[in-house]
C-alpha positions as a printed Julia matrix, in Angstrom:
271×3 Matrix{Float64}:
 10.49   0.66  59.86
 10.12   4.17  58.51
 13.02   5.99  57.48
 13.79   9.62  55.98
 17.29  10.59  54.52
 18.41  14.29  55.09
 21.06  15.61  52.9
 22.38  19.13  52.53
 22.19  20.11  49.1
 21.93  18.5   45.82
 23.79  20.88  43.15
 27.0   19.34  43.02
 28.59  15.65  42.76
 31.0   14.75  44.91
 31.97  12.14  47.95
 28.65  13.24  50.1
 26.55  12.02  47.02
 28.31   8.93  46.62
 27.24   8.25  50.36
 23.78   9.22  49.79
 23.73   7.11  46.95
 24.55   4.16  48.9
 22.14   5.06  51.71
 19.23   5.11  48.63
 20.41   1.69  47.82
 19.77   0.29  51.39
 16.4    2.52  51.93
 15.22   2.76  48.35
 11.27   3.64  49.65
 12.83   6.54  51.91
 12.1   10.12  51.02
 15.36  12.51  50.87
 14.65  15.85  52.4
 17.29  18.52  51.1
 17.63  22.46  51.2
 18.07  22.63  47.23
 17.8   19.99  44.21
 19.05  20.84  40.78
 17.98  18.54  38.45
 19.76  19.89  35.29
 23.19  19.53  37.32
 22.99  16.2   39.01
 22.75  12.67  37.51
 19.53  11.79  35.56
 18.85   8.89  37.69
 18.15  10.99  40.66
 14.75  11.79  39.12
 13.63   8.36  40.43
 13.91   9.48  43.84
 11.92  10.74  46.22
 13.56  14.07  46.68
 11.58  16.88  48.73
 13.49  20.37  48.73
 12.98  22.94  51.38
 11.55  26.26  50.46
 15.05  27.44  49.78
 14.93  25.73  46.76
 13.02  28.63  45.17
 15.63  31.47  46.19
 17.22  33.01  42.94
 20.44  31.63  41.78
 20.6   29.23  44.6
 21.3   26.33  42.44
 24.14  27.79  41.05
 25.52  29.79  43.98
 24.36  28.39  47.15
 27.21  29.99  49.27
 25.71  33.16  49.46
 22.74  32.0   51.36
 24.96  29.95  54.06
 23.37  32.12  57.02
 19.59  31.01  55.77
 20.32  27.2   56.12
 19.83  27.23  60.01
 16.51  28.98  59.79
 15.31  26.61  56.76
 16.54  23.4   58.6
 15.67  24.41  62.02
 12.27  24.91  60.47
 11.73  21.6   59.05
  9.83  19.27  61.47
  9.59  15.59  60.5
  6.76  13.54  61.72
  6.13  10.03  61.57
  9.48   8.73  61.13
 11.05   5.79  63.44
 14.68   6.84  62.02
 16.11   9.92  60.63
 19.65   9.36  58.64
 21.36  12.43  58.1
 24.41  12.8   55.57
 25.93  16.03  56.9
 28.75  18.54  56.3
 26.61  21.84  56.57
 23.32  22.14  58.47
 21.11  19.64  57.91
 21.48  17.6   61.19
 19.73  20.56  62.64
 16.31  19.16  61.63
 13.31  18.47  63.91
 11.52  15.33  64.81
  8.41  13.98  66.81
  9.07  12.16  70.04
 10.0    8.57  69.47
 12.05   9.39  66.41
 15.76   8.44  66.24
 18.31  10.49  64.79
 21.65   9.2   63.46
 24.08  11.5   61.69
 26.54  10.57  59.36
 29.03  13.39  59.6
 31.14  14.03  57.02
 32.55  17.08  58.49
 31.5   19.56  61.1
 30.44  22.67  59.55
 33.33  24.01  57.96
 32.28  27.64  57.41
 31.34  28.03  61.23
 34.64  26.29  62.75
 37.38  26.98  60.61
 36.24  30.26  58.98
 39.44  31.62  58.37
 40.74  28.75  56.0
 37.25  29.09  54.46
 37.85  32.79  53.67
 41.16  32.58  52.59
 40.4   29.46  50.05
 37.25  31.2   48.57
 38.88  34.67  48.5
 35.98  36.52  49.9
 35.71  40.4   49.41
 36.22  42.18  52.95
 32.34  43.0   53.07
 31.72  39.55  52.66
 34.08  38.99  55.46
 32.67  41.36  57.87
 29.03  40.18  57.37
 30.07  36.35  58.06
 32.41  37.31  61.0
 29.59  39.26  62.57
 27.24  36.34  62.41
 29.67  34.1   63.31
 28.73  33.66  67.25
 24.95  32.84  66.53
 26.26  30.29  64.0
 28.2   28.42  66.24
 25.51  28.74  68.99
 23.18  27.09  66.37
 25.23  24.7   64.99
 26.39  23.27  68.41
 22.92  23.41  69.91
 21.71  21.81  66.5
 24.06  18.92  67.13
 22.42  18.05  70.62
 19.52  16.77  68.22
 21.32  13.93  67.23
 21.13  10.72  69.01
 24.21   8.91  67.71
 27.1   10.34  65.53
 29.05   8.52  63.08
 32.1   10.08  61.64
 33.98   9.27  58.36
 37.77   9.31  59.59
 39.61   9.64  63.19
 40.09  13.3   61.95
 36.29  14.03  61.6
 35.72  11.94  65.07
 38.17  14.73  66.9
 36.41  17.29  65.08
 33.04  16.2   66.42
 34.48  15.92  69.87
 36.14  19.24  69.67
 33.26  21.47  68.23
 30.22  19.27  69.65
 31.54  17.72  72.51
 30.08  14.55  71.69
 31.32  10.83  70.74
 31.16   9.02  67.76
 32.21   5.79  65.75
 33.84   5.44  62.73
 32.28   3.78  59.54
 34.49   4.7   56.65
 32.89   5.81  53.53
 31.67   3.31  50.95
 34.28   2.06  48.27
 33.68  -0.26  45.42
 37.14  -2.0   45.39
 36.26  -4.64  42.75
 36.42  -1.58  40.35
 40.41  -1.36  41.06
 43.06  -3.91  40.11
 46.76  -3.6   39.57
 48.01  -3.65  35.83
 50.74  -5.7   34.72
 52.2   -2.67  32.91
 55.09   0.07  34.1
 53.13   3.11  35.54
 53.11   6.14  33.27
 55.02   9.37  34.21
 52.2   11.29  35.55
 50.76  12.16  38.91
 47.0   11.84  39.5
 44.03  14.03  41.19
 40.54  13.23  41.08
 38.33  15.7   42.79
 35.55  18.75  42.87
 37.55  21.91  42.0
 36.33  23.81  44.88
 38.76  26.08  46.77
 38.77  24.19  50.24
 40.01  20.82  48.26
 43.29  22.83  47.94
 44.07  21.49  44.51
 46.38  24.63  44.36
 49.09  23.39  46.54
 49.36  20.4   44.07
 49.24  22.43  41.02
 51.89  24.82  42.42
 54.17  22.14  43.14
 53.8   20.25  39.79
 54.6   23.43  38.25
 57.63  24.5   40.14
 58.9   20.78  40.06
 58.27  20.62  36.35
 56.39  17.18  36.94
 53.52  15.88  35.13
 50.14  16.18  36.81
 46.92  15.18  35.63
 43.66  16.44  37.34
 40.32  14.85  36.72
 37.03  16.65  37.74
 35.41  20.27  37.48
 34.03  23.01  39.61
 34.18  26.69  40.15
 37.8   26.72  41.0
 38.94  25.91  37.51
 39.7   29.09  36.21
 41.96  30.17  39.19
 43.91  26.89  38.98
 44.44  27.06  35.3
 45.84  30.63  35.96
 48.63  28.96  38.62
 49.12  25.91  36.5
 52.47  25.45  33.85
 52.81  23.47  30.88
 53.29  20.19  32.91
 49.5   20.37  34.43
 46.61  19.09  32.5
 43.35  19.37  33.35
 41.02  16.45  32.08
 37.52  17.62  32.77
 34.97  15.28  34.16
 36.0   11.66  33.49
 33.2    8.93  33.72
 33.44   6.46  36.57
 34.15   3.76  34.28
 37.37   5.29  33.11
 38.76   6.39  36.28
 40.29   2.66  37.31
 42.5    2.48  34.24
 43.53   5.97  34.95
 44.49   5.64  38.47
 46.5    2.26  37.84
 48.64   4.08  35.24
 49.54   6.91  37.25
 52.95   7.17  39.29
 50.8    8.31  42.59
 47.69   9.49  43.42
 47.77  12.93  45.29
 44.77  13.98  47.88
 46.18  17.43  49.2
């Protein structure tokens, strides 16, 4: 069986990329189609994969700031037609489910979320702090983006949701049924320590606005409780500005150090 993997963008590390890594393990000979690939940002082992970026990869500064190009993604993905594949597996939170294909191909979408910028725009604008001009531009394009996104969902034969919440959104926005397969977790990495937990709460996350890490930072600062935050991202400076003395930013923490960090905390916080 000839299989193609499809992923929105490869310029950041998060849960979506963990899912992609598992898909590559399952289908190591399958090419990965993506809108952009930033090898200087992504892990070194990605260079061993057959990654095939779209023409968007050559746009100015897109590796570091892909958000301003959001209106272009439908054009890029809608213009890609994959030929000769029996199965397409799209790992989607943006627009990659809009890929086209030839007759006889089955498209299965592992949906991390219906496109947030399209269906939850007010929340996205509030969290991103977009200026007024950008807001006007995005709102003007919103009807077209919604039309395209829903139409693109019809190109998917089967949807898989990562949770009951995402399953409900797929039904609400795309009017499609889905089954749930939870994201992969290597449970063998984690174990209970025979030690008393230390006096801190913990967050492990990319530091980007829609993750709402600011809620935990504000709460910890107001209550005077210790909060450790592992991860990096473009929201770091803003979060530091909100944080009091009890909030500690650890930066990037290697995977092998996370289990012990988690085992010692009072509680793991996911805002």
